[in-house]
N, C-alpha and C positions, 0 to 999 in steps of 0.2 A: 499513592502512586497507582495509576491505572494499569500499566504494564511494566513488569520488572523482570528482566532476564539476567540470570547469574550463572557463571561457570558452565556455559552450554558447550558441549562437545558433540560434534556430528561427524560421521564418517561416511564415505562412499567406498565400500570395500575396505581396503587397507589404507586409503587416503584420508588423513585427518583434516577435514575441510574447515571445520570451526573449532578453534582451540580456546576454551575458557571464555567464550563470548559473553559480553555483558552490555546491556543497554536498558534504557527505561523511557517510557512515554507517560507524561502526566495528563490529567484531564485537560482538554482544550489545546494541547500542544500539536505543533507541526514539526516533526523530527525527520531529518534526512540521514540516510546511510549512504556514504560515498566511498569511492575507491575505483581503482582500475579493474578491468575485466579479469575474472578468475580469482578474485580475492575472497569470495564467499558471501557476498551481499545477498544474492537471491536465495542461497542456501539458508541464510539466517531467517529470512521471511518464511521459507518453506518449513523450517524446523519449528518455528512458533506456531504455524498453521496446522502442523501435524502431517504435512505432505511428505516430509522426511522425518524419521524418528530419531531424535537425538540419543546418544549413548548415555549421557549423563548431564546433570545440570537442572536448573529450575526455570520454569516460565510461569510467573505469577501474574494472573489477570484478575483484577478486583479482589486481590488478596487470596486467591485460590490457585494452587499449583496445577496447571493444565498441561505440563510437559508430557509428551507421549500420547495425548488425546488424539483420536482420529479426527480428521478435518470437520466432519459434521458436528461433533461435539464442541470443537473450538468455535465454529460458526454460531452454534446455539448459545455459547457463553457470551457472545457479543462482539466477535471479531470478524470483519469482512476482509476479503482478499481479492485483489485484482492482479492476475498474473501477467507476466511480461508479454505472453503470446495473446492476451485478451480472452481467447477461448469463448467467444460468443458462439451461439448456434447459428450457422450461416443460412440454414434453410428455414429458420423460423423468423417471423416478423418481429419488429422492435417490441411490440406490446407483449408477445409471448416470451421473448427473452427477459423482459423485466419481470414478468409474472413468476418465472422460474426462481428468481431471487427471493421470493417471499418465504420466510421460514414457517413451516407448518402449513403452507398454502393459504394462509388467512392473515389479513391485515387487522391489527388491533384498532377497531373503529373508535374505541373509547380513549385512545391516546392522541391528544392534539398534536404531538410532536412526531407521530408515526410518518414514515416515508411511504407515500402513495405514488401512483403513476403521475398524478397531477403535480405533485410536489417535485418529482424528478424532472418533469417537463418544464417546470418553472426555472430550474437551475440549468437545464439542457434544452433550450427552446428548439435547437436544430433537430433534436430527436422527435419532437412533437410533429414537425412537418413531415417526418419520415416514418411515422408510427406504424404504417401498414406495410412498409418495405421490409424485405428479407435482410438479414444481417449481412449476407454476402454482397448486397447492393450498396452498402454504406461505404463512405470514404474511411480512410484510416483514422482520422480525427473523430468521426462519428462513431466508429467502432469502439474507440477508447472511451468516449462518453457513455456508450451503452454498457460497457463492462463496468464502469464506475457506478452508473445508475443501477445496474443489476445488483451490485454489492450493497448499495444503500437500501434497496428494497427489503433487505433482511434486518433493517434497523440496528446496525452495529453501533457500538460506542467508539470503536476504533476500526479504521480501515488501513490495510497495508497495500500499497500500490507499487508494483515493480516496473520501473522504467516507463512512467506515464507519457513521456514526450518522444520516446524513441521512434524514429522513422517518420515523424510528422513534419509538414512544411512549417517554416518559421512563424507564420501568422497563427497557425494552429497550436504551436508550442506555447505561445503566450496565452492563447484562449484556454487551453487545458490548465495551465498554471493558475490563471485567475479563477477558474472553476473550483480547483482544489482549495484555493484560499477562501472562496465564498462558502464552500461546504464546511470548512473548519470554523468559520465565523458563526455558523448556526449550531455548533456544539459537537461536531464529530472530530475526534482526535485522529491524526494521520501520521503513519510511519511510511516513508517512501524511499525507494532506491532511485537514484537519478544520475545519469552520466553527464548531463548538461550542468556544469558548475554554476553558470550564470543563473539558470532557473532555480537551482537548489539554494543558492545564496540569497535570492530574492524572495524565497518562499518560507524557508525553515526558521523556526525559533532556535533550535539547537542542531548540532551536527555530530555525527559519528563518522570517522574516517578509518577505513580498513586497510591494513597491510595484508600480507599473505596469511589468511586464516584467522587473524586476530586484530584487535583494535590498535590503531596507531595514534589516534587523537580523538578527544571528545571535548566539546565546548560550544560556544556561541559563534555566530557568523563573524562577529567583530574580533573574537579571539583568533579565529583561523586567518582572518585578514591580516592580523598583526604578526603572523608567523609565515612569511612567504617561503621559507625553507621547507616547512612541512608540506605546503602545497606543491612545491617543486618536486619533492621526494616521492610523494604518494599519489599525485594527481596528474601532473604534467608529463607529457610524453618526451 
């Protein structure tokens, strides 16, 4: 198992935001974390990434417990993170934004599978045409591509993506979905939070569905499809 989270408990002050959270991502998997707003999905990703320190529980990545590591150590371990806000550098051009994602400031030239600028541009051709443009001049879809590309420049084995299609036009939603699928096909495992159920169901190999602060369902897309009452209770307004 590439990533295995068990009994993870995270608090914001006195608020118990994650209660005995458990999930896993195997090598080559695309796993979705779903649920209504305020259920703790983003907190789960932040707790794994070290942006929020869990009070208890384990986060095992490649069989090593990294729970409580600071974010830079989690990144060095092989996990990339694309936040919901994207957080690109608006005053830097695309090329500089991508360069910031390189761990240690140097690409391993001896690794044929290493992510380089050219490889990122192959998956995100729209960025190549905008390579000299500042981040603030990009569209929302291009900014999302840049945030994902920057994460890949660190050569992660797993990337966690928070709300990749939020705020995008419908045609860009499908484009970003297809890009995530392509990235997964070349060997990068993905754990993502997504509010668009149609996108999630068309992309994920497995699903986790959160109720308030804890899991309400885990299974395949087909298994969730077969339980409309679960979808109605935890996803539909």
